[in-house]
VEXFIKE-996171 format. One record per residue (C-alpha): z, y, x. Coordinates in pm, whole numbers, plus 50000, padded with zeros to 5 digits. Example, Ala and Ser with C-alpha at 12.3 -4.5 7.8 and 13.67 -1.06 7.14 Angstrom:
% residues 2
507804955051230/507144989451367/
END
This chain:
% residues 118
751011038785889/747661017185914/744951003486118/742651033086211/739231030786392/739351010886590/742900995186712/744381023886679/747251031086481/747601059186241/749741077786034/748861083085702/751841109385602/751481125885971/747391136685874/748241148585424/748591185185381/751601194785253/750891227885116/748251236485009/747351267384787/744121285684617/745231325484520/742451355484414/743321390484641/741251412284394/742911427084068/746221412784013/746691391784316/747801352584185/748051315984307/745171300284111/746661265684138/748881251084476/750231220284553/754291225184705/754251265884628/757461278984467/755761313184454/753051339284619/753281375684621/751051406484701/752671424785021/750211452485054/746191455785051/744691423585221/748421406485239/749051375785068/752601354385069/753351314284989/756661307084977/757091264584968/759171248384771/759771224084999/760301237585343/758761223785643/760991211485935/760171241086163/757651267386180/755421253986440/753321240786171/749111239586177/747761267785910/743971264385793/742531290585623/739691300985463/738121337085253/735551353085115/733881369084797/732411355384481/729251379984472/727771398884796/728201378285108/728651381985432/730661366585659/734691372085629/738151365785805/741551354785752/744671351285974/748331349585960/749491383685915/751781386086228/754891403886367/755891415486068/755291386385830/755331362186086/755781327085903/759071306785884/760111273085814/759921287785363/756611312685386/753891320885537/751891351785502/748081357585599/745441392885588/741911392385473/739521410285645/736061419585597/732711416885786/733811448085964/736931435186036/739051458485847/742161444085598/740161440685230/741311425484960/739041394384898/738001370984590/739631337484727/741801325184983/742971288485050/745411281085255/746351247885426/749381240685643/750011200185785/753291197185994/756431178885891/758691185785589/762111190385610/
END
């Protein structure tokens, strides 16, 4: 714990990313770089799943993700994959979408998790 803005105390541990990854979703989908990720799985068109090296304490953690193309442009979105692959303490799946909101593989996908490790 350190002194934050003003007189507030801030927990550095709570603010650190516990998992992050970047994976490509086009061609042969694969991890490009990561932290606390033991594996990546391509679950089909537009869906990638990361498994953590060290589990989260609960499945109620914060996920932030972004996806995009290296060429072309336009806004893309990425979201948790839904009810068939709900987040667990050991893994999370994401689905990427094109500008028409159809599931589509994207060139890069970045995922960051904040929460408590087990």
